[in-house]
mmCIF file of the N, C-alpha and C atoms, coordinates in Angstrom:
data_MODEL
# 
_entry.id   MODEL 
# 
loop_
_atom_site.group_PDB 
_atom_site.id 
_atom_site.type_symbol 
_atom_site.label_atom_id 
_atom_site.label_alt_id 
_atom_site.label_comp_id 
_atom_site.label_asym_id 
_atom_site.label_entity_id 
_atom_site.label_seq_id 
_atom_site.pdbx_PDB_ins_code 
_atom_site.Cartn_x 
_atom_site.Cartn_y 
_atom_site.Cartn_z 
_atom_site.occupancy 
_atom_site.B_iso_or_equiv 
_atom_site.pdbx_formal_charge 
_atom_site.auth_seq_id 
_atom_site.auth_comp_id 
_atom_site.auth_asym_id 
_atom_site.auth_atom_id 
_atom_site.pdbx_PDB_model_num 
ATOM 1   N N  . MET A 1 1  ? -41.956 31.883 19.045 1.00 0.00 ? 1  MET A N  1 
ATOM 2   C CA . MET A 1 1  ? -41.552 30.914 20.120 1.00 0.00 ? 1  MET A CA 1 
ATOM 3   C C  . MET A 1 1  ? -42.094 29.568 19.850 1.00 0.00 ? 1  MET A C  1 
ATOM 4   N N  . GLU A 1 2  ? -41.202 28.591 19.754 1.00 0.00 ? 2  GLU A N  1 
ATOM 5   C CA . GLU A 1 2  ? -41.640 27.263 19.481 1.00 0.00 ? 2  GLU A CA 1 
ATOM 6   C C  . GLU A 1 2  ? -41.826 26.565 20.842 1.00 0.00 ? 2  GLU A C  1 
ATOM 7   N N  . ILE A 1 3  ? -43.023 25.909 20.907 1.00 0.00 ? 3  ILE A N  1 
ATOM 8   C CA . ILE A 1 3  ? -43.344 25.173 22.059 1.00 0.00 ? 3  ILE A CA 1 
ATOM 9   C C  . ILE A 1 3  ? -43.256 23.710 21.816 1.00 0.00 ? 3  ILE A C  1 
ATOM 10  N N  . LYS A 1 4  ? -42.526 22.957 22.564 1.00 0.00 ? 4  LYS A N  1 
ATOM 11  C CA . LYS A 1 4  ? -42.162 21.536 22.565 1.00 0.00 ? 4  LYS A CA 1 
ATOM 12  C C  . LYS A 1 4  ? -42.926 20.756 23.509 1.00 0.00 ? 4  LYS A C  1 
ATOM 13  N N  . ASN A 1 5  ? -43.514 19.594 23.203 1.00 0.00 ? 5  ASN A N  1 
ATOM 14  C CA . ASN A 1 5  ? -44.339 18.842 24.140 1.00 0.00 ? 5  ASN A CA 1 
ATOM 15  C C  . ASN A 1 5  ? -43.413 17.524 24.384 1.00 0.00 ? 5  ASN A C  1 
ATOM 16  N N  . HIS A 1 6  ? -43.437 17.121 25.609 1.00 0.00 ? 6  HIS A N  1 
ATOM 17  C CA . HIS A 1 6  ? -42.689 15.991 25.800 1.00 0.00 ? 6  HIS A CA 1 
ATOM 18  C C  . HIS A 1 6  ? -43.631 15.033 26.664 1.00 0.00 ? 6  HIS A C  1 
ATOM 19  N N  . PHE A 1 7  ? -43.835 13.846 26.046 1.00 0.00 ? 7  PHE A N  1 
ATOM 20  C CA . PHE A 1 7  ? -44.750 12.855 26.642 1.00 0.00 ? 7  PHE A CA 1 
ATOM 21  C C  . PHE A 1 7  ? -43.979 11.706 27.137 1.00 0.00 ? 7  PHE A C  1 
ATOM 22  N N  . GLY A 1 8  ? -44.099 11.356 28.396 1.00 0.00 ? 8  GLY A N  1 
ATOM 23  C CA . GLY A 1 8  ? -43.313 10.247 29.036 1.00 0.00 ? 8  GLY A CA 1 
ATOM 24  C C  . GLY A 1 8  ? -44.306 9.263  29.656 1.00 0.00 ? 8  GLY A C  1 
ATOM 25  N N  . VAL A 1 9  ? -43.700 8.054  29.901 1.00 0.00 ? 9  VAL A N  1 
ATOM 26  C CA . VAL A 1 9  ? -44.276 7.066  30.515 1.00 0.00 ? 9  VAL A CA 1 
ATOM 27  C C  . VAL A 1 9  ? -43.516 6.552  31.705 1.00 0.00 ? 9  VAL A C  1 
ATOM 28  N N  . TYR A 1 10 ? -44.042 6.200  32.849 1.00 0.00 ? 10 TYR A N  1 
ATOM 29  C CA . TYR A 1 10 ? -43.392 5.717  34.058 1.00 0.00 ? 10 TYR A CA 1 
ATOM 30  C C  . TYR A 1 10 ? -44.133 4.525  34.535 1.00 0.00 ? 10 TYR A C  1 
ATOM 31  N N  . GLY A 1 11 ? -43.291 3.636  35.120 1.00 0.00 ? 11 GLY A N  1 
ATOM 32  C CA . GLY A 1 11 ? -43.969 2.368  35.631 1.00 0.00 ? 11 GLY A CA 1 
ATOM 33  C C  . GLY A 1 11 ? -43.541 2.212  37.136 1.00 0.00 ? 11 GLY A C  1 
ATOM 34  N N  . VAL A 1 12 ? -44.532 1.434  37.874 1.00 0.00 ? 12 VAL A N  1 
ATOM 35  C CA . VAL A 1 12 ? -44.234 1.018  39.160 1.00 0.00 ? 12 VAL A CA 1 
ATOM 36  C C  . VAL A 1 12 ? -43.910 -0.569 39.070 1.00 0.00 ? 12 VAL A C  1 
ATOM 37  N N  . CYS A 1 13 ? -42.836 -0.875 39.372 1.00 0.00 ? 13 CYS A N  1 
ATOM 38  C CA . CYS A 1 13 ? -42.403 -2.376 39.510 1.00 0.00 ? 13 CYS A CA 1 
ATOM 39  C C  . CYS A 1 13 ? -42.212 -2.771 40.825 1.00 0.00 ? 13 CYS A C  1 
ATOM 40  N N  . LEU A 1 14 ? -42.993 -3.683 41.325 1.00 0.00 ? 14 LEU A N  1 
ATOM 41  C CA . LEU A 1 14 ? -42.804 -4.332 42.700 1.00 0.00 ? 14 LEU A CA 1 
ATOM 42  C C  . LEU A 1 14 ? -42.454 -5.718 42.549 1.00 0.00 ? 14 LEU A C  1 
ATOM 43  N N  . GLN A 1 15 ? -41.513 -6.242 43.224 1.00 0.00 ? 15 GLN A N  1 
ATOM 44  C CA . GLN A 1 15 ? -41.106 -7.638 43.363 1.00 0.00 ? 15 GLN A CA 1 
ATOM 45  C C  . GLN A 1 15 ? -40.774 -7.898 44.849 1.00 0.00 ? 15 GLN A C  1 
ATOM 46  N N  . GLU A 1 16 ? -41.390 -8.903 45.408 1.00 0.00 ? 16 GLU A N  1 
ATOM 47  C CA . GLU A 1 16 ? -41.103 -9.381 46.853 1.00 0.00 ? 16 GLU A CA 1 
ATOM 48  C C  . GLU A 1 16 ? -41.075 -8.115 47.734 1.00 0.00 ? 16 GLU A C  1 
ATOM 49  N N  . GLY A 1 17 ? -42.010 -7.331 47.515 1.00 0.00 ? 17 GLY A N  1 
ATOM 50  C CA . GLY A 1 17 ? -42.113 -6.173 48.453 1.00 0.00 ? 17 GLY A CA 1 
ATOM 51  C C  . GLY A 1 17 ? -41.063 -5.083 48.036 1.00 0.00 ? 17 GLY A C  1 
ATOM 52  N N  . LYS A 1 18 ? -40.301 -5.163 47.032 1.00 0.00 ? 18 LYS A N  1 
ATOM 53  C CA . LYS A 1 18 ? -39.234 -4.223 46.840 1.00 0.00 ? 18 LYS A CA 1 
ATOM 54  C C  . LYS A 1 18 ? -39.707 -3.364 45.560 1.00 0.00 ? 18 LYS A C  1 
ATOM 55  N N  . LEU A 1 19 ? -39.428 -1.938 45.549 1.00 0.00 ? 19 LEU A N  1 
ATOM 56  C CA . LEU A 1 19 ? -39.817 -1.082 44.529 1.00 0.00 ? 19 LEU A CA 1 
ATOM 57  C C  . LEU A 1 19 ? -38.505 -0.773 43.564 1.00 0.00 ? 19 LEU A C  1 
ATOM 58  N N  . LEU A 1 20 ? -38.686 -0.868 42.376 1.00 0.00 ? 20 LEU A N  1 
ATOM 59  C CA . LEU A 1 20 ? -37.584 -0.538 41.446 1.00 0.00 ? 20 LEU A CA 1 
ATOM 60  C C  . LEU A 1 20 ? -37.600 0.901  41.269 1.00 0.00 ? 20 LEU A C  1 
ATOM 61  N N  . CYS A 1 21 ? -36.203 1.473  41.590 1.00 0.00 ? 21 CYS A N  1 
ATOM 62  C CA . CYS A 1 21 ? -36.051 2.923  41.419 1.00 0.00 ? 21 CYS A CA 1 
ATOM 63  C C  . CYS A 1 21 ? -34.803 2.987  40.545 1.00 0.00 ? 21 CYS A C  1 
ATOM 64  N N  . ILE A 1 22 ? -34.641 4.193  40.005 1.00 0.00 ? 22 ILE A N  1 
ATOM 65  C CA . ILE A 1 22 ? -33.468 4.405  39.290 1.00 0.00 ? 22 ILE A CA 1 
ATOM 66  C C  . ILE A 1 22 ? -32.816 5.740  39.931 1.00 0.00 ? 22 ILE A C  1 
ATOM 67  N N  . GLU A 1 23 ? -31.484 5.841  39.976 1.00 0.00 ? 23 GLU A N  1 
ATOM 68  C CA . GLU A 1 23 ? -30.983 7.142  40.457 1.00 0.00 ? 23 GLU A CA 1 
ATOM 69  C C  . GLU A 1 23 ? -30.480 7.973  39.329 1.00 0.00 ? 23 GLU A C  1 
ATOM 70  N N  . LYS A 1 24 ? -30.954 9.184  39.406 1.00 0.00 ? 24 LYS A N  1 
ATOM 71  C CA . LYS A 1 24 ? -30.552 10.126 38.344 1.00 0.00 ? 24 LYS A CA 1 
ATOM 72  C C  . LYS A 1 24 ? -29.116 10.502 38.381 1.00 0.00 ? 24 LYS A C  1 
ATOM 73  N N  . THR A 1 25 ? -28.423 10.473 37.307 1.00 0.00 ? 25 THR A N  1 
ATOM 74  C CA . THR A 1 25 ? -26.922 10.738 37.317 1.00 0.00 ? 25 THR A CA 1 
ATOM 75  C C  . THR A 1 25 ? -26.690 12.083 36.631 1.00 0.00 ? 25 THR A C  1 
ATOM 76  N N  . ARG A 1 26 ? -27.592 12.869 36.133 1.00 0.00 ? 26 ARG A N  1 
ATOM 77  C CA . ARG A 1 26 ? -27.306 14.148 35.636 1.00 0.00 ? 26 ARG A CA 1 
ATOM 78  C C  . ARG A 1 26 ? -28.617 15.119 35.659 1.00 0.00 ? 26 ARG A C  1 
ATOM 79  N N  . GLY A 1 27 ? -28.586 16.306 35.257 1.00 0.00 ? 27 GLY A N  1 
ATOM 80  C CA . GLY A 1 27 ? -29.689 17.160 35.261 1.00 0.00 ? 27 GLY A CA 1 
ATOM 81  C C  . GLY A 1 27 ? -29.993 17.714 36.572 1.00 0.00 ? 27 GLY A C  1 
ATOM 82  N N  . PRO A 1 28 ? -31.122 18.433 36.708 1.00 0.00 ? 28 PRO A N  1 
ATOM 83  C CA . PRO A 1 28 ? -31.493 19.066 37.970 1.00 0.00 ? 28 PRO A CA 1 
ATOM 84  C C  . PRO A 1 28 ? -31.989 18.139 39.130 1.00 0.00 ? 28 PRO A C  1 
ATOM 85  N N  . TYR A 1 29 ? -32.216 16.806 38.780 1.00 0.00 ? 29 TYR A N  1 
ATOM 86  C CA . TYR A 1 29 ? -32.467 15.999 39.753 1.00 0.00 ? 29 TYR A CA 1 
ATOM 87  C C  . TYR A 1 29 ? -31.391 14.951 40.056 1.00 0.00 ? 29 TYR A C  1 
ATOM 88  N N  . GLN A 1 30 ? -30.118 15.220 39.714 1.00 0.00 ? 30 GLN A N  1 
ATOM 89  C CA . GLN A 1 30 ? -28.988 14.373 39.939 1.00 0.00 ? 30 GLN A CA 1 
ATOM 90  C C  . GLN A 1 30 ? -28.955 13.920 41.307 1.00 0.00 ? 30 GLN A C  1 
ATOM 91  N N  . ASN A 1 31 ? -28.620 12.671 41.643 1.00 0.00 ? 31 ASN A N  1 
ATOM 92  C CA . ASN A 1 31 ? -28.491 11.992 42.873 1.00 0.00 ? 31 ASN A CA 1 
ATOM 93  C C  . ASN A 1 31 ? -29.825 11.843 43.495 1.00 0.00 ? 31 ASN A C  1 
ATOM 94  N N  . ARG A 1 32 ? -30.794 11.882 42.920 1.00 0.00 ? 32 ARG A N  1 
ATOM 95  C CA . ARG A 1 32 ? -32.182 11.543 43.427 1.00 0.00 ? 32 ARG A CA 1 
ATOM 96  C C  . ARG A 1 32 ? -32.774 10.342 42.823 1.00 0.00 ? 32 ARG A C  1 
ATOM 97  N N  . PHE A 1 33 ? -33.767 9.889  43.352 1.00 0.00 ? 33 PHE A N  1 
ATOM 98  C CA . PHE A 1 33 ? -34.375 8.649  42.799 1.00 0.00 ? 33 PHE A CA 1 
ATOM 99  C C  . PHE A 1 33 ? -35.742 8.785  42.121 1.00 0.00 ? 33 PHE A C  1 
ATOM 100 N N  . ASP A 1 34 ? -35.949 8.032  41.106 1.00 0.00 ? 34 ASP A N  1 
ATOM 101 C CA . ASP A 1 34 ? -37.161 8.195  40.208 1.00 0.00 ? 34 ASP A CA 1 
ATOM 102 C C  . ASP A 1 34 ? -37.721 6.794  39.934 1.00 0.00 ? 34 ASP A C  1 
ATOM 103 N N  . LEU A 1 35 ? -38.878 6.832  39.334 1.00 0.00 ? 35 LEU A N  1 
ATOM 104 C CA . LEU A 1 35 ? -39.342 5.374  38.892 1.00 0.00 ? 35 LEU A CA 1 
ATOM 105 C C  . LEU A 1 35 ? -38.921 5.354  37.396 1.00 0.00 ? 35 LEU A C  1 
ATOM 106 N N  . PRO A 1 36 ? -38.649 4.073  36.891 1.00 0.00 ? 36 PRO A N  1 
ATOM 107 C CA . PRO A 1 36 ? -38.269 3.750  35.674 1.00 0.00 ? 36 PRO A CA 1 
ATOM 108 C C  . PRO A 1 36 ? -39.201 4.355  34.576 1.00 0.00 ? 36 PRO A C  1 
ATOM 109 N N  . GLY A 1 37 ? -38.657 4.989  33.582 1.00 0.00 ? 37 GLY A N  1 
ATOM 110 C CA . GLY A 1 37 ? -39.586 5.464  32.486 1.00 0.00 ? 37 GLY A CA 1 
ATOM 111 C C  . GLY A 1 37 ? -38.780 6.431  31.565 1.00 0.00 ? 37 GLY A C  1 
ATOM 112 N N  . GLY A 1 38 ? -39.558 7.123  30.606 1.00 0.00 ? 38 GLY A N  1 
ATOM 113 C CA . GLY A 1 38 ? -38.862 8.112  29.931 1.00 0.00 ? 38 GLY A CA 1 
ATOM 114 C C  . GLY A 1 38 ? -39.810 8.259  28.619 1.00 0.00 ? 38 GLY A C  1 
ATOM 115 N N  . GLY A 1 39 ? -39.192 8.962  27.570 1.00 0.00 ? 39 GLY A N  1 
ATOM 116 C CA . GLY A 1 39 ? -39.934 9.293  26.461 1.00 0.00 ? 39 GLY A CA 1 
ATOM 117 C C  . GLY A 1 39 ? -40.079 8.263  25.264 1.00 0.00 ? 39 GLY A C  1 
ATOM 118 N N  . GLN A 1 40 ? -41.141 8.473  24.402 1.00 0.00 ? 40 GLN A N  1 
ATOM 119 C CA . GLN A 1 40 ? -41.397 7.660  23.369 1.00 0.00 ? 40 GLN A CA 1 
ATOM 120 C C  . GLN A 1 40 ? -40.320 7.847  22.209 1.00 0.00 ? 40 GLN A C  1 
ATOM 121 N N  . GLU A 1 41 ? -40.119 6.880  21.534 1.00 0.00 ? 41 GLU A N  1 
ATOM 122 C CA . GLU A 1 41 ? -39.332 6.980  20.232 1.00 0.00 ? 41 GLU A CA 1 
ATOM 123 C C  . GLU A 1 41 ? -40.333 7.015  19.139 1.00 0.00 ? 41 GLU A C  1 
ATOM 124 N N  . LEU A 1 42 ? -39.959 7.552  17.976 1.00 0.00 ? 42 LEU A N  1 
ATOM 125 C CA . LEU A 1 42 ? -40.874 7.596  16.948 1.00 0.00 ? 42 LEU A CA 1 
ATOM 126 C C  . LEU A 1 42 ? -41.359 6.306  16.559 1.00 0.00 ? 42 LEU A C  1 
ATOM 127 N N  . GLY A 1 43 ? -42.716 6.123  16.371 1.00 0.00 ? 43 GLY A N  1 
ATOM 128 C CA . GLY A 1 43 ? -43.333 4.902  15.941 1.00 0.00 ? 43 GLY A CA 1 
ATOM 129 C C  . GLY A 1 43 ? -43.617 3.811  17.122 1.00 0.00 ? 43 GLY A C  1 
ATOM 130 N N  . GLU A 1 44 ? -43.174 4.156  18.177 1.00 0.00 ? 44 GLU A N  1 
ATOM 131 C CA . GLU A 1 44 ? -43.238 3.384  19.443 1.00 0.00 ? 44 GLU A CA 1 
ATOM 132 C C  . GLU A 1 44 ? -44.554 3.524  20.090 1.00 0.00 ? 44 GLU A C  1 
ATOM 133 N N  . GLY A 1 45 ? -45.278 2.334  20.507 1.00 0.00 ? 45 GLY A N  1 
ATOM 134 C CA . GLY A 1 45 ? -46.397 2.509  21.389 1.00 0.00 ? 45 GLY A CA 1 
ATOM 135 C C  . GLY A 1 45 ? -46.053 2.739  22.917 1.00 0.00 ? 45 GLY A C  1 
ATOM 136 N N  . LEU A 1 46 ? -47.022 3.043  23.752 1.00 0.00 ? 46 LEU A N  1 
ATOM 137 C CA . LEU A 1 46 ? -46.768 3.349  25.113 1.00 0.00 ? 46 LEU A CA 1 
ATOM 138 C C  . LEU A 1 46 ? -46.220 2.135  25.865 1.00 0.00 ? 46 LEU A C  1 
ATOM 139 N N  . THR A 1 47 ? -46.876 0.996  25.516 1.00 0.00 ? 47 THR A N  1 
ATOM 140 C CA . THR A 1 47 ? -46.413 -0.274 26.202 1.00 0.00 ? 47 THR A CA 1 
ATOM 141 C C  . THR A 1 47 ? -44.973 -0.584 25.874 1.00 0.00 ? 47 THR A C  1 
ATOM 142 N N  . GLU A 1 48 ? -44.703 -0.415 24.625 1.00 0.00 ? 48 GLU A N  1 
ATOM 143 C CA . GLU A 1 48 ? -43.293 -0.715 24.105 1.00 0.00 ? 48 GLU A CA 1 
ATOM 144 C C  . GLU A 1 48 ? -42.234 0.293  24.751 1.00 0.00 ? 48 GLU A C  1 
ATOM 145 N N  . THR A 1 49 ? -42.618 1.525  24.789 1.00 0.00 ? 49 THR A N  1 
ATOM 146 C CA . THR A 1 49 ? -41.790 2.515  25.449 1.00 0.00 ? 49 THR A CA 1 
ATOM 147 C C  . THR A 1 49 ? -41.525 2.164  27.027 1.00 0.00 ? 49 THR A C  1 
ATOM 148 N N  . LEU A 1 50 ? -42.511 1.745  27.634 1.00 0.00 ? 50 LEU A N  1 
ATOM 149 C CA . LEU A 1 50 ? -42.343 1.445  28.994 1.00 0.00 ? 50 LEU A CA 1 
ATOM 150 C C  . LEU A 1 50 ? -41.512 0.151  29.108 1.00 0.00 ? 50 LEU A C  1 
ATOM 151 N N  . GLU A 1 51 ? -41.735 -0.844 28.454 1.00 0.00 ? 51 GLU A N  1 
ATOM 152 C CA . GLU A 1 51 ? -40.851 -2.059 28.367 1.00 0.00 ? 51 GLU A CA 1 
ATOM 153 C C  . GLU A 1 51 ? -39.358 -1.699 28.208 1.00 0.00 ? 51 GLU A C  1 
ATOM 154 N N  . ARG A 1 52 ? -39.100 -0.903 27.050 1.00 0.00 ? 52 ARG A N  1 
ATOM 155 C CA . ARG A 1 52 ? -37.714 -0.588 26.776 1.00 0.00 ? 52 ARG A CA 1 
ATOM 156 C C  . ARG A 1 52 ? -37.108 0.273  27.872 1.00 0.00 ? 52 ARG A C  1 
ATOM 157 N N  . GLU A 1 53 ? -37.927 1.129  28.488 1.00 0.00 ? 53 GLU A N  1 
ATOM 158 C CA . GLU A 1 53 ? -37.251 2.050  29.576 1.00 0.00 ? 53 GLU A CA 1 
ATOM 159 C C  . GLU A 1 53 ? -36.942 1.287  30.857 1.00 0.00 ? 53 GLU A C  1 
ATOM 160 N N  . VAL A 1 54 ? -37.832 0.281  31.221 1.00 0.00 ? 54 VAL A N  1 
ATOM 161 C CA . VAL A 1 54 ? -37.652 -0.589 32.311 1.00 0.00 ? 54 VAL A CA 1 
ATOM 162 C C  . VAL A 1 54 ? -36.333 -1.458 32.096 1.00 0.00 ? 54 VAL A C  1 
ATOM 163 N N  . LEU A 1 55 ? -36.257 -1.997 30.980 1.00 0.00 ? 55 LEU A N  1 
ATOM 164 C CA . LEU A 1 55 ? -35.089 -2.785 30.630 1.00 0.00 ? 55 LEU A CA 1 
ATOM 165 C C  . LEU A 1 55 ? -33.836 -1.930 30.577 1.00 0.00 ? 55 LEU A C  1 
ATOM 166 N N  . GLU A 1 56 ? -33.900 -0.794 30.219 1.00 0.00 ? 56 GLU A N  1 
ATOM 167 C CA . GLU A 1 56 ? -32.648 0.100  30.112 1.00 0.00 ? 56 GLU A CA 1 
ATOM 168 C C  . GLU A 1 56 ? -32.270 0.463  31.500 1.00 0.00 ? 56 GLU A C  1 
# 
């Protein structure tokens, strides 16, 4: 049995008292809100991952 690990980063973005959230459009959490974030790409640092995910 193969075990896969998934490491993700998530960020809290506040501006003028507002919290940035994303709405899930698929998967088990469809139509729910989450913080911006996601998984690392090969060779990417944690800060780079978070910056990319927030911009996406």
